[in-house]
Every structure is written in structure tokens, then in C-alpha cells.
N, CA, C and O of each residue as an XYZ file, in Angstrom:
720
protein
N      -5.235      6.952    -10.448
C      -6.635      7.105    -10.091
C      -6.734      7.242     -8.569
O      -6.247      6.385     -7.831
N      -7.347      8.292     -8.118
C      -7.600      8.511     -6.691
C      -8.987      7.944     -6.379
O      -9.972      8.287     -7.032
N      -9.047      7.071     -5.371
C     -10.329      6.472     -4.965
C     -10.630      6.822     -3.519
O      -9.804      6.621     -2.629
N     -11.835      7.354     -3.300
C     -12.332      7.683     -1.975
C     -13.570      6.831     -1.743
O     -14.467      6.798     -2.585
N     -13.627      6.137     -0.603
C     -14.768      5.281     -0.288
C     -15.451      5.801      0.977
O     -14.804      5.997      2.005
N     -16.751      6.020      0.890
C     -17.554      6.371      2.049
C     -18.062      5.057      2.633
O     -18.681      4.258      1.930
N     -17.803      4.838      3.907
C     -18.177      3.579      4.544
C     -18.788      3.847      5.908
O     -18.824      4.988      6.369
N     -19.264      2.797      6.546
C     -19.821      2.911      7.896
C     -21.057      2.067      8.045
O     -21.498      1.387      7.119
N     -21.601      2.131      9.231
C     -22.794      1.377      9.584
C     -23.968      1.770      8.693
O     -23.916      2.768      7.973
N     -25.015      0.974      8.755
C     -26.191      1.244      7.930
C     -26.838      2.568      8.302
O     -26.826      2.992      9.458
N     -27.393      3.198      7.299
C     -28.174      4.422      7.471
C     -27.366      5.551      8.115
O     -27.802      6.170      9.085
N     -26.189      5.803      7.557
C     -25.353      6.892      8.067
C     -25.120      7.986      7.024
O     -24.229      8.818      7.189
N     -25.903      7.988      5.971
C     -25.791      9.033      4.962
C     -24.675      8.826      3.956
O     -24.210      9.779      3.331
N     -24.247      7.592      3.798
C     -23.144      7.304      2.871
C     -23.486      7.680      1.432
O     -22.698      8.339      0.753
N     -24.648      7.265      0.979
C     -25.038      7.554     -0.413
C     -25.159      9.052     -0.646
O     -24.710      9.570     -1.668
N     -25.763      9.737      0.302
C     -25.933     11.187      0.178
C     -24.582     11.876      0.091
O     -24.383     12.756     -0.746
N     -23.649     11.477      0.957
C     -22.334     12.096      0.954
C     -21.558     11.736     -0.317
O     -20.916     12.600     -0.914
N     -21.612     10.486     -0.727
C     -20.889     10.069     -1.940
C     -21.384     10.852     -3.158
O     -20.583     11.329     -3.961
N     -22.672     10.978     -3.286
C     -23.232     11.708     -4.428
C     -22.845     13.187     -4.379
O     -22.503     13.777     -5.404
N     -22.901     13.785     -3.184
C     -22.517     15.201     -3.043
C     -21.039     15.404     -3.366
O     -20.678     16.392     -4.006
N     -20.193     14.494     -2.938
C     -18.762     14.604     -3.231
C     -18.489     14.469     -4.724
O     -17.668     15.197     -5.280
N     -19.170     13.548     -5.359
C     -18.995     13.395     -6.803
C     -19.399     14.671     -7.527
O     -18.733     15.090     -8.473
N     -20.479     15.282     -7.088
C     -20.896     16.552     -7.685
C     -19.875     17.650     -7.442
O     -19.552     18.420     -8.346
N     -19.377     17.717     -6.234
C     -18.395     18.750     -5.877
C     -17.124     18.628     -6.715
O     -16.581     19.630     -7.182
N     -16.659     17.404     -6.900
C     -15.411     17.182     -7.630
C     -15.632     16.870     -9.115
O     -14.690     16.537     -9.835
N     -16.871     16.980     -9.556
C     -17.218     16.718    -10.960
C     -16.694     15.354    -11.408
O     -16.051     15.207    -12.448
N     -16.998     14.386    -10.582
C     -16.576     13.021    -10.847
C     -17.810     12.129    -10.872
O     -18.941     12.605    -10.772
N     -17.577     10.851    -11.004
C     -18.682      9.906    -10.914
C     -18.578      9.185     -9.576
O     -17.530      9.182     -8.930
N     -19.684      8.578     -9.179
C     -19.666      7.821     -7.932
C     -20.245      6.439     -8.172
O     -21.109      6.237     -9.026
N     -19.737      5.494     -7.389
C     -20.152      4.105     -7.497
C     -21.194      3.839     -6.421
O     -20.903      4.003     -5.236
N     -22.397      3.434     -6.800
C     -23.418      3.130     -5.793
C     -23.120      1.820     -5.060
O     -22.245      1.052     -5.461
N     -23.851      1.590     -4.002
C     -23.722      0.360     -3.226
C     -24.461     -0.771     -3.935
O     -25.673     -0.688     -4.137
N     -23.751     -1.813     -4.308
C     -24.371     -2.922     -5.019
C     -25.344     -3.698     -4.129
O     -26.380     -4.155     -4.613
N     -25.034     -3.858     -2.843
C     -25.892     -4.655     -1.948
C     -27.323     -4.124     -1.923
O     -28.275     -4.901     -1.859
N     -27.471     -2.824     -1.972
C     -28.823     -2.236     -1.967
C     -29.601     -2.683     -3.209
O     -30.766     -3.073     -3.118
N     -28.951     -2.621     -4.349
C     -29.556     -3.060     -5.607
C     -29.913     -4.553     -5.528
O     -30.987     -4.970     -5.963
N     -28.998     -5.341     -4.968
C     -29.190     -6.780     -4.835
C     -30.406     -7.092     -3.963
O     -31.234     -7.927     -4.325
N     -30.511     -6.423     -2.818
C     -31.622     -6.665     -1.891
C     -32.949     -6.276     -2.534
O     -33.943     -6.986     -2.385
N     -32.969     -5.168     -3.236
C     -34.203     -4.759     -3.920
C     -34.629     -5.797     -4.951
O     -35.811     -6.127     -5.048
N     -33.679     -6.308     -5.715
C     -34.000     -7.322     -6.728
C     -34.442     -8.635     -6.093
O     -35.356     -9.293     -6.590
N     -33.804     -9.009     -5.014
C     -34.139    -10.262     -4.326
C     -35.484    -10.159     -3.609
O     -36.235    -11.132     -3.538
N     -35.778     -8.975     -3.081
C     -37.036     -8.776     -2.375
C     -37.011     -9.226     -0.933
O     -38.049     -9.258     -0.272
N     -35.838     -9.572     -0.438
C     -35.707     -9.970      0.969
C     -34.267     -9.733      1.409
O     -33.394     -9.427      0.597
N     -34.042     -9.879      2.701
C     -32.703     -9.681      3.247
C     -31.744    -10.718      2.671
O     -32.146    -11.844      2.376
N     -30.486    -10.343      2.512
C     -29.510    -11.307      2.004
C     -29.193    -12.380      3.044
O     -29.411    -12.178      4.239
N     -28.683    -13.509      2.590
C     -28.206    -14.547      3.496
C     -26.782    -14.894      3.090
O     -26.254    -14.332      2.130
N     -26.159    -15.813      3.810
C     -24.747    -16.109      3.569
C     -24.484    -16.542      2.125
O     -23.435    -16.223      1.564
N     -25.412    -17.251      1.533
C     -25.226    -17.702      0.152
C     -25.161    -16.534     -0.832
O     -24.706    -16.705     -1.963
N     -25.611    -15.349     -0.413
C     -25.599    -14.164     -1.279
C     -24.308    -13.350     -1.184
O     -24.061    -12.482     -2.021
N     -23.496    -13.621     -0.185
C     -22.318    -12.788      0.076
C     -21.387    -12.715     -1.138
O     -20.943    -11.629     -1.511
N     -21.095    -13.841     -1.742
C     -20.172    -13.821     -2.882
C     -20.765    -13.069     -4.080
O     -20.050    -12.346     -4.774
N     -22.044    -13.237     -4.317
C     -22.684    -12.512     -5.425
C     -22.662    -11.009     -5.172
O     -22.449    -10.224     -6.096
N     -22.880    -10.614     -3.931
C     -22.828     -9.189     -3.588
C     -21.419     -8.659     -3.792
O     -21.240     -7.573     -4.344
N     -20.425     -9.404     -3.358
C     -19.033     -8.968     -3.539
C     -18.678     -8.849     -5.020
O     -18.069     -7.864     -5.437
N     -19.053     -9.840     -5.806
C     -18.757     -9.785     -7.249
C     -19.468     -8.605     -7.906
O     -18.897     -7.920     -8.754
N     -20.710     -8.376     -7.511
C     -21.459     -7.248     -8.067
C     -20.836     -5.911     -7.716
O     -20.783     -5.008     -8.551
N     -20.361     -5.778     -6.475
C     -19.716     -4.534     -6.055
C     -18.442     -4.296     -6.863
O     -18.203     -3.189     -7.346
N     -17.636     -5.329     -7.005
C     -16.394     -5.204     -7.775
C     -16.707     -4.851     -9.236
O     -16.018     -4.022     -9.831
N     -17.718     -5.463     -9.804
C     -18.083     -5.177    -11.197
C     -18.515     -3.721    -11.364
O     -18.142     -3.072    -12.341
N     -19.302     -3.204    -10.414
C     -19.702     -1.792    -10.477
C     -18.478     -0.879    -10.390
O     -18.372      0.105    -11.121
N     -17.564     -1.219     -9.491
C     -16.350     -0.417     -9.343
C     -15.523     -0.429    -10.620
O     -15.053      0.614    -11.075
N     -15.347     -1.608    -11.194
C     -14.546     -1.718    -12.416
C     -15.167     -0.931    -13.563
O     -14.457     -0.247    -14.299
N     -16.467     -1.021    -13.719
C     -17.143     -0.271    -14.779
C     -16.970      1.231    -14.564
O     -16.772      1.977    -15.523
N     -17.042      1.671    -13.326
C     -16.887      3.093    -13.022
C     -15.454      3.561    -13.199
O     -15.214      4.679    -13.655
N     -14.500      2.709    -12.841
C     -13.089      3.059    -13.040
C     -12.795      3.305    -14.513
O     -12.004      4.182    -14.859
N     -13.428      2.533    -15.370
C     -13.223      2.699    -16.808
C     -13.778      4.031    -17.303
O     -13.283      4.578    -18.289
N     -14.798      4.558    -16.630
C     -15.423      5.818    -17.020
C     -14.783      7.042    -16.381
O     -14.794      8.126    -16.964
N     -14.225      6.873    -15.184
C     -13.686      8.011    -14.433
C     -12.377      8.485    -15.040
O     -11.647      7.715    -15.663
N     -12.097      9.754    -14.848
C     -10.839     10.282    -15.364
C      -9.723     10.068    -14.341
O      -8.890      9.178    -14.512
N      -9.700     10.862    -13.301
C      -8.614     10.764    -12.319
C      -9.103     10.518    -10.900
O      -8.299     10.318     -9.989
N     -10.406     10.530    -10.711
C     -10.950     10.595     -9.365
C     -12.253      9.811     -9.309
O     -13.108      9.968    -10.181
N     -12.414      8.965     -8.291
C     -13.624      8.164     -8.153
C     -14.091      8.167     -6.710
O     -13.298      7.967     -5.790
N     -15.384      8.396     -6.516
C     -16.014      8.341     -5.193
C     -16.869      7.078     -5.151
O     -17.603      6.786     -6.095
N     -16.770      6.333     -4.055
C     -17.545      5.105     -3.919
C     -18.432      5.162     -2.683
O     -17.998      5.572     -1.606
N     -19.663      4.748     -2.855
C     -20.589      4.555     -1.746
C     -20.416      3.101     -1.316
O     -21.178      2.227     -1.730
N     -19.430      2.857     -0.501
C     -19.049      1.569      0.070
C     -18.155      0.771     -0.877
O     -17.968      1.132     -2.039
N     -17.620     -0.302     -0.357
C     -16.800     -1.235     -1.132
C     -16.820     -2.577     -0.404
O     -17.719     -2.834      0.397
N     -15.849     -3.423     -0.673
C     -15.841     -4.763     -0.084
C     -15.667     -4.758      1.431
O     -15.958     -5.762      2.080
N     -15.206     -3.664      2.004
C     -15.098     -3.592      3.467
C     -16.459     -3.858      4.108
O     -16.548     -4.594      5.091
N     -17.506     -3.268      3.563
C     -18.850     -3.489      4.101
C     -19.266     -4.950      3.982
O     -19.879     -5.505      4.894
N     -18.931     -5.562      2.865
C     -19.258     -6.979      2.669
C     -18.567     -7.819      3.732
O     -19.183     -8.706      4.322
N     -17.294     -7.544      3.978
C     -16.539     -8.295      4.983
C     -17.131     -8.079      6.375
O     -17.378     -9.045      7.097
N     -17.359     -6.828      6.754
C     -17.870     -6.525      8.095
C     -19.232     -7.169      8.316
O     -19.448     -7.832      9.330
N     -20.144     -6.978      7.379
C     -21.490     -7.532      7.567
C     -21.503     -9.054      7.495
O     -22.233     -9.698      8.249
N     -20.718     -9.633      6.613
C     -20.679    -11.085      6.518
C     -20.173    -11.701      7.819
O     -20.743    -12.671      8.317
N     -19.127    -11.147      8.351
C     -18.596    -11.653      9.619
C     -19.581    -11.436     10.762
O     -19.733    -12.292     11.634
N     -20.244    -10.289     10.751
C     -21.194     -9.983     11.831
C     -22.421    -10.898     11.796
O     -22.797    -11.493     12.806
N     -23.025    -10.996     10.634
C     -24.274    -11.765     10.526
C     -24.054    -13.272     10.456
O     -24.860    -14.039     10.984
N     -22.971    -13.706      9.810
C     -22.803    -15.134      9.535
C     -21.570    -15.743     10.198
O     -21.359    -16.954     10.121
N     -20.746    -14.903     10.856
C     -19.567    -15.404     11.537
C     -18.422    -15.775     10.619
O     -17.440    -16.365     11.070
N     -18.523    -15.447      9.351
C     -17.507    -15.837      8.381
C     -17.617    -14.949      7.143
O     -18.653    -14.338      6.881
N     -16.530    -14.898      6.398
C     -16.526    -14.225      5.103
C     -15.583    -15.003      4.207
O     -14.473    -15.334      4.625
N     -15.994    -15.305      2.982
C     -15.101    -16.030      2.078
C     -13.743    -15.337      1.963
O     -13.663    -14.118      1.813
N     -12.686    -16.132      2.037
C     -11.321    -15.607      2.035
C     -10.978    -14.752      0.835
O     -10.236    -13.777      0.958
N     -11.510    -15.103     -0.327
C     -11.163    -14.326     -1.526
C     -11.671    -12.895     -1.429
O     -11.077    -11.986     -2.011
N     -12.774    -12.683     -0.694
C     -13.307    -11.322     -0.547
C     -12.360    -10.500      0.325
O     -12.074     -9.343      0.017
N     -11.876    -11.096      1.407
C     -10.949    -10.407      2.304
C      -9.653    -10.060      1.560
O      -9.159     -8.939      1.677
N      -9.107    -10.998      0.809
C      -7.856    -10.716      0.091
C      -8.082     -9.714     -1.040
O      -7.213     -8.887     -1.312
N      -9.219     -9.778     -1.690
C      -9.521     -8.810     -2.745
C      -9.650     -7.411     -2.157
O      -9.188     -6.440     -2.757
N     -10.272     -7.302     -0.991
C     -10.361     -6.009     -0.305
C      -8.964     -5.438     -0.075
O      -8.720     -4.265     -0.358
N      -8.059     -6.247      0.429
C      -6.698     -5.780      0.704
C      -6.009     -5.294     -0.567
O      -5.262     -4.317     -0.535
N      -6.257     -5.969     -1.675
C      -5.626     -5.600     -2.943
C      -6.289     -4.404     -3.625
O      -5.711     -3.819     -4.540
N      -7.485     -4.038     -3.193
C      -8.230     -2.947     -3.820
C      -8.396     -1.756     -2.879
O      -9.319     -0.960     -3.046
N      -7.522     -1.631     -1.907
C      -7.663     -0.573     -0.905
C      -7.702      0.804     -1.573
O      -6.885      1.098     -2.444
N      -8.643      1.635     -1.166
C      -8.716      2.987     -1.733
C      -7.644      3.888     -1.117
O      -6.931      3.485     -0.198
N      -7.545      5.082     -1.623
C      -6.608      6.052     -1.068
C      -7.077      6.566      0.284
O      -6.267      6.936      1.134
N      -8.404      6.588      0.480
C      -8.956      7.102      1.729
C     -10.359      6.569      1.949
O     -11.165      6.499      1.022
N     -10.638      6.194      3.187
C     -12.002      5.885      3.608
C     -12.529      7.062      4.409
O     -11.807      7.648      5.215
N     -13.782      7.403      4.184
C     -14.507      8.355      5.017
C     -15.513      7.537      5.813
O     -16.452      6.983      5.241
N     -15.327      7.457      7.116
C     -16.211      6.689      7.987
C     -17.354      7.588      8.431
O     -17.180      8.450      9.292
N     -18.523      7.381      7.837
C     -19.694      8.206      8.133
C     -20.203      7.903      9.542
O     -20.415      6.745      9.904
N     -20.393      8.951     10.319
C     -20.822      8.812     11.711
C     -22.273      8.393     11.863
O     -23.069      8.465     10.927
N     -22.590      7.953     13.073
C     -23.956      7.492     13.377
C     -24.777      8.605     14.019
O     -25.763      8.334     14.705
N     -24.380      9.839     13.801
C     -25.057     10.982     14.407
C     -26.193     11.531     13.544
O     -26.608     12.677     13.718
N     -26.691     10.725     12.625
C     -27.850     11.100     11.811
C     -28.989     10.134     12.137
O     -28.735      9.027     12.612
N     -30.232     10.530     11.892
C     -31.353      9.640     12.219
C     -31.294      8.316     11.467
O     -30.928      8.270     10.292
N     -31.653      7.259     12.149
C     -31.705      5.929     11.555
C     -33.123      5.693     11.030
O     -34.104      5.963     11.724
N     -33.218      5.185      9.793
C     -34.509      4.930      9.166
C     -34.558      3.467      8.726
O     -33.764      3.053      7.882
N     -35.485      2.676      9.291
C     -35.564      1.263      8.892
C     -36.131      1.117      7.483
O     -36.875      1.976      7.010
N     -35.770      0.021      6.822
C     -36.377     -0.250      5.528
C     -36.954     -1.656      5.448
O     -37.546     -2.019      4.432
N     -36.795     -2.451      6.493
C     -37.433     -3.762      6.552
C     -36.692     -4.890      5.866
O     -36.949     -6.057      6.159
N     -35.780     -4.576      4.960
C     -35.086     -5.645      4.229
C     -33.582     -5.594      4.428
O     -32.923     -6.632      4.485
N     -33.040     -4.398      4.533
C     -31.594     -4.280      4.643
C     -31.183     -3.634      5.960
O     -30.211     -4.065      6.580
N     -31.887     -2.637      6.384
C     -31.541     -1.932      7.623
C     -32.360     -2.516      8.766
O     -33.581     -2.364      8.810
N     -31.674     -3.187      9.692
C     -32.426     -3.830     10.762
C     -31.748     -3.740     12.120
O     -32.171     -4.408     13.064
N     -30.718     -2.936     12.235
C     -29.968     -2.900     13.490
C     -29.882     -1.485     14.070
O     -28.824     -1.075     14.549
N     -30.969     -0.753     14.029
C     -30.971      0.606     14.558
C     -30.597      0.680     16.019
O     -30.019      1.671     16.467
N     -30.922     -0.360     16.765
C     -30.610     -0.386     18.188
C     -29.170     -0.810     18.462
O     -28.738     -0.813     19.615
N     -28.420     -1.168     17.415
C     -27.049     -1.640     17.586
C     -26.065     -0.832     16.734
O     -25.030     -1.347     16.311
N     -26.399      0.429     16.490
C     -25.558      1.256     15.626
C     -24.146      1.430     16.172
O     -23.175      1.351     15.420
N     -24.028      1.666     17.468
C     -22.696      1.861     18.047
C     -21.843      0.608     17.879
O     -20.657      0.691     17.559
N     -22.455     -0.544     18.096
C     -21.742     -1.814     17.924
C     -21.277     -1.978     16.478
O     -20.126     -2.335     16.228
N     -22.168     -1.717     15.534
C     -21.811     -1.864     14.123
C     -20.735     -0.853     13.720
O     -19.807     -1.186     12.983
N     -20.864      0.363     14.203
C     -19.873      1.384     13.866
C     -18.492      0.986     14.389
O     -17.479      1.204     13.724
N     -18.464      0.406     15.571
C     -17.194     -0.045     16.131
C     -16.597     -1.173     15.289
O     -15.377     -1.255     15.143
N     -17.441     -2.038     14.738
C     -16.947     -3.100     13.854
C     -16.281     -2.500     12.610
O     -15.241     -2.984     12.162
N     -16.882     -1.455     12.063
C     -16.283     -0.786     10.908
C     -14.969     -0.114     11.304
O     -13.969     -0.242     10.598
N     -14.967      0.597     12.423
C     -13.761      1.277     12.881
C     -12.630      0.263     13.107
O     -11.486      0.504     12.721
N     -12.956     -0.854     13.725
C     -11.952     -1.887     13.995
C     -11.430     -2.498     12.692
O     -10.229     -2.735     12.556
N     -12.326     -2.751     11.737
C     -11.901     -3.319     10.455
C     -10.962     -2.360      9.717
O      -9.984     -2.791      9.106
N     -11.259     -1.078      9.776
C     -10.393     -0.085      9.133
C      -9.032     -0.025      9.826
O      -7.992      0.009      9.169
N      -9.053     -0.013     11.144
C      -7.812      0.051     11.914
C      -6.995     -1.222     11.745
O      -5.800     -1.160     11.455
N      -7.632     -2.375     11.924
C      -6.922     -3.654     11.809
C      -6.377     -3.880     10.410
O      -5.328     -4.501     10.244
N      -7.085     -3.378      9.398
C      -6.633     -3.537      8.017
C      -5.539     -2.555      7.630
O      -4.954     -2.664      6.553
N      -5.262     -1.593      8.511
C      -4.234     -0.597      8.207
C      -4.669      0.404      7.157
O      -3.835      1.016      6.490
N      -5.987      0.575      7.008
C      -6.509      1.489      5.997
C      -6.488      2.923      6.515
O      -6.679      3.174      7.705
N      -6.253      3.849      5.605
C      -6.289      5.277      5.931
C      -7.755      5.705      5.979
O      -8.500      5.515      5.017
N      -8.163      6.294      7.130
C      -9.554      6.733      7.229
C      -9.693      7.946      8.134
O      -8.857      8.215      8.997
N     -10.790      8.670      7.901
C     -11.164      9.829      8.695
C     -12.644      9.686      9.007
O     -13.437      9.316      8.141
N     -13.010      9.980     10.246
C     -14.426      9.944     10.624
C     -15.070     11.273     10.274
O     -14.509     12.340     10.524
N     -16.260     11.189      9.691
C     -17.002     12.364      9.244
C     -18.340     12.399      9.976
O     -19.092     11.424      9.959
N     -18.630     13.530     10.621
C     -19.892     13.656     11.349
C     -20.553     14.989     11.048
O     -20.006     15.827     10.331
N     -21.739     15.167     11.611
C     -22.468     16.417     11.457
C     -23.618     16.295     10.472
O     -23.920     15.216      9.963
N     -24.254     17.442     10.216
C     -25.349     17.453      9.253
C     -24.770     17.357      7.839
O     -23.555     17.284      7.654
N     -25.639     17.358      6.875
C     -25.221     17.171      5.478
C     -24.134     18.168      5.055
O     -23.130     17.773      4.463
N     -24.329     19.440      5.354
C     -23.357     20.458      4.960
C     -22.041     20.319      5.722
O     -20.968     20.496      5.145
N     -22.120     20.002      7.012
C     -20.909     19.820      7.816
C     -20.108     18.621      7.326
O     -18.880     18.666      7.268
N     -20.804     17.560      6.977
C     -20.116     16.367      6.462
C     -19.422     16.668      5.137
O     -18.272     16.283      4.925
N     -20.125     17.352      4.261
C     -19.533     17.678      2.964
C     -18.312     18.580      3.149
O     -17.287     18.367      2.502
N     -18.410     19.579      4.021
C     -17.281     20.480      4.261
C     -16.091     19.722      4.848
O     -14.956     19.915      4.411
N     -16.344     18.868      5.830
C     -15.255     18.101      6.448
C     -14.617     17.157      5.429
O     -13.393     17.047      5.354
N     -15.454     16.480      4.649
C     -14.934     15.524      3.659
C     -14.123     16.232      2.584
O     -13.043     15.763      2.226
N     -14.613     17.341      2.066
C     -13.868     18.048      1.018
C     -12.556     18.601      1.553
O     -11.563     18.644      0.827
N     -12.539     19.022      2.805
C     -11.299     19.505      3.406
C     -10.243     18.398      3.448
O      -9.087     18.619      3.090
N     -10.647     17.218      3.885
C      -9.724     16.078      3.965
C      -9.282     15.641      2.567
O      -8.105     15.359      2.344
N     -10.217     15.586      1.643
C      -9.883     15.164      0.279
C      -8.971     16.181     -0.392
O      -8.038     15.805     -1.101
N      -9.233     17.465     -0.173
C      -8.365     18.494     -0.751
C      -6.935     18.353     -0.226
O      -5.978     18.527     -0.981
N      -6.787     18.038      1.060
C      -5.454     17.801      1.615
C      -4.798     16.605      0.940
O      -3.619     16.648      0.591
N      -5.569     15.539      0.758
C      -5.045     14.348      0.087
C      -4.611     14.692     -1.336
O      -3.515     14.326     -1.759
N      -5.457     15.382     -2.060
C      -5.134     15.743     -3.442
C      -3.920     16.661     -3.506
O      -3.093     16.527     -4.408
N      -3.805     17.571     -2.583
C      -2.651     18.462     -2.540
C      -1.371     17.668     -2.324
O      -0.350     17.945     -2.953
N      -1.425     16.680     -1.433
C      -0.269     15.824     -1.190
C       0.117     15.020     -2.402
O       1.302     14.848     -2.685
N      -0.870     14.523     -3.124
C      -0.600     13.744     -4.338
C       0.046     14.641     -5.387
O       1.000     14.229     -6.047
N      -0.451     15.838     -5.546
C       0.125     16.773     -6.517
C       1.557     17.120     -6.123
O       2.445     17.164     -6.975
N       1.785     17.369     -4.824
C       3.135     17.679     -4.358
C       4.091     16.527     -4.629
O       5.232     16.755     -5.031
N       3.640     15.288     -4.414
C       4.473     14.109     -4.694
C       4.812     14.017     -6.175
O       5.951     13.719     -6.534
N       3.838     14.271     -7.032
C       4.081     14.210     -8.474
C       5.079     15.264     -8.923
O       5.946     15.006     -9.758
N       4.939     16.468     -8.349
C       5.834     17.555     -8.742
C       7.259     17.340     -8.235
O       8.215     17.738     -8.900
N       7.410     16.720     -7.071
C       8.748     16.503     -6.514
C       9.395     15.223     -7.024
O      10.608     15.048     -6.917
N       8.582     14.329     -7.579
C       9.097     13.030     -8.026
C       9.492     13.059     -9.422
O       9.947     12.048     -9.957
């Protein structure tokens, strides 16, 4: 199973890109559980919600993995939970960090902050700190040793850049299978 995760700071077009990629590759995509959680709660999450958000994200991923054939696109994963938990609360439960390491995708697409930021009052609240948040994501990807590519531009440019990188990844996987 090939897994691609779109990640990055808030309001960077992750959902839009994940959905477009799933359509392009005729696959399914996993939505961001935290968004669903915040809508149901009706307010911003707090530290006591971190574990529930992580469990919900993993459950969505597992359900989607069971449905997907060979390829899965995700609109975020536990990396976001770790980054935001550490940023907002100064800590993240250890099991989430270790689970992230054990569930690493084949590729992260780090969505750039070059798109307009739109507040929503409950989840998106750091429009003035986008560069700081983006750097936290970049550092988490680098420090974790995860494979990632930064994706920028308008909707069409992002989709073209992402499909180019994914096609290279898929070509490499096919070449490995044929030579192995």
C-alpha cells in the first residue's frame, strides 16, 4: 500500500489537494479527523482532547486502508497532532509520537503557506504566525527523517507538482518490484 500524506500549517489547502489527488489517481482519501472533532465539540480543542483526536485519526486511516486498493491519500496524519500538541500545550503523549514513527507514509507533501489564510474561529487561529507554524512542520519532518516535498502555487500548480512527485515515487516502486 502506497500512502501519501498532505501536511502543513493550518489553512494551506491540504484538503483541496488531497481530494484532487485522490480524484486524479482514482483512489480514496482520508479526511482530517481534528476538523470533524472540533465541529462536533463546538469549540477549540484542549490538551485533554489530543488523545481522542489521535485515536480518531488512526481509526479513519485504518478504515480507509481497508477500502483502498494499492494507493491512499491522506489529508494529514498524526504528524499534525504531534506538532500542534507540542506547540499549543508544550507536550504530546508519547504513544502518539511512537505511533507516528511506526505509521510513516511513503511521502509527505508539505503544503506551502502561499495561499490566503481564512479564519474559522474554532480551529484556525494563527494566521499571523503561519511562517512559525510552517517551520515547526518542516522541522518535525526533517527531525523525524520523513521523506517530504514542499508543494506551492495555485491549485493547478500544486496538483501538477504533487502528481509529478508521486508519479516518480510510483515509478520507483514499480522498478523495485520488477527488479526484485
